[in-house]
N, C-alpha and C positions, 0 to 999 in steps of 0.2 A: 478729349482723350480721357479714357476711364482709368486713370492711375489709382483713384480711390477705390473703385470697384475691384480692380486688380488686387490692391492691398487687402481689402476686406476678404476676398475669396481665397487668396493664396498666402498671405503673409501675416495677417492679424496685426497685433501690436508689438510683435517681437523684433521687427526690423523697421528701419526708416525707408520709406518709399518716396521717390521724387522723380521728376522728369528732367532729362538733360539731353540736348540735341535730338529730341524726338524719341529717345529710348526711355523705358522705365528703368530706374536704377533702384536696386535693393541693396541696402547697406546697414552699417552700424554707425555709432557716433565716432568711432575711430576711422572708418573708411565708408563713406556714403555710397560708393559704387563697387560693391563686392561682385554684384551680378548685374548685367545689362540685358534687358529684354526688348527686342525690336517690336514694332507694332504688328509684325507678322507672326510673333510668337517665338522667334529664334532667340536662344539664350547664349550669352557669352560670359565667361567667368573672368573676373579680375583677380581671383584668388590664385595663389601659387600652388595649384594642384597639377599634378602630372597626369595628363590624359583625361579623356571623356569619362571613363569609368569612375575615377576619383571625384570628378565634378558631380556626377549623378549620385554617387554615394553621399556626398555632402548634402545635395538637395533632398534626398530621401530622409536623411537624418534630421536636417534643420528646417526644411520647407516641404514636408510630405505632400501637401495639397498641390503645390506647384509641380513636384516631381511626378505625380500621378496624372497630371493633365496633359492633354494633347496640344499641339501648336494651335489647332483650330479653336479650342476652348480658351486658350490664353489670348489669342488675337481677338476673340469675341469680347472678352472682359475688357481689354484695352480699348476696343472700339465703342464700348458702352458709354452712355451719358451719365456722368457722375451727379449725385445729389449731395448737398451739404446741409448740415444741421444749423449752421450759422454763417453769416456773411459779415465778418469784421473787416472794415477798411484798413488797409495797411499800405504804406508808401515805401518806395525804394527809388533808386536813380540809376540812370545809364547816361554817362556824360552830363550834359546839361538838361536832360529830360527827367522830369519827376514823374514817376509811374505810380498809378493807383491800382492796387490789386485787392483781392479779397482772400480771407482765410477763415478757418473754423476756430483756430487757437493761435494766439500770438507767441512769438519767440521760437528759438531753436529747440528742438529739431523739427518743428512743424513746417508745413509747406503751404504755399498759396493754392488757390483753387486751380490754377494752371500748372501746378506741380513743382514750382520753384522752391528750393530749400531756402528758408528764411534764416539768415544769420543775424544775430542781435546788433551787429555793427553796421548793417546795411538795410535793415527793415525797421519800420516803426509806425505806430498808429498816429504819430504826431508829424504832420506834413512839414511843419516849420523845422523840426529837428532834422529831417531828411534833407531839406534844402541847405541847412548849415553843414551837414556832413558832406554833401555834394560840393559845396563851396570850399570846404576845408581840403577835400581831396584834390580839387582843381588847383587850388593855391599850392598845395604840396607838389603836384605834378609840374606846375609851371616853374617852381623853384628847382626841381630836379632837372628839367629841360634846360634851364639857364646854366646850371652847373655843368651839364654835359656839353652845352654849346661852348662854354669857356674852355673846357678840356680839349674839345675838338679844335678850337681856334689855336690853342697852345701847340697842339700836335702839328697843325698846318704851318704855323710859324717855324717850328723846328724843321719840318720837311723843306720849307723854302730856304732856310738858312743852310741846311745840309746840301741842298741842290746848288746854292751859290758856291759853297766850299768845294763841292765836287767839280763844279765847272772850273774853278781856279786850279784845282789839282789836275784836271784834264789838260789845261793849258800848259802847266809845268811839265807834265808827262810828254806832251806833244813836242815841247822844246828839247827835252832830253832825247827823245827818239830822233829828232832832226840832227842833233849834235852827234849821236852815235852813228847815224847813217853817214854823216860827213867823215867821221873818223874811219868808218869801214872803207869808204871810197879812197881815203888817203892811204890806207894800208894796202888796198888792192892795187893802187896805181903805182 
């Protein structure tokens, strides 16, 4: 995917460009997904602008090269093969998988060669550091799950207790109904 080619042609260094769910995301440090661009060149705004006219006015003012380009030109840039000036190894994790990626520059708000935004707390050139982070997150998640399991167990015990109490009350109500029916029969006879 040519996210870097896209960035160089249409955004320059004024905006952060990354890839998310197959779309090119154009954003800022405050909001990395102000605009989403599909591989087919379709643009969607995450800005709170009313109407297409306001969106294209924003594009013309802030991203004039993108505003002046056709869907075909945009799609061609996205389909282009990116070239990078350097290949720095960087590591991240997904569950128990330690992933090796490459980037041109370390740290946020830079992105990996495949377009993933690198956060300082989930990417590092030090593989051992990432393994420790993954372990720390897994331990934290396990602790959270144990707490949630305890809460759910307490709720289940409460439900069982209330069900037993309800059954006892149902039995008492049934006795009262039987007595009242007897009383009605006595009155009617």
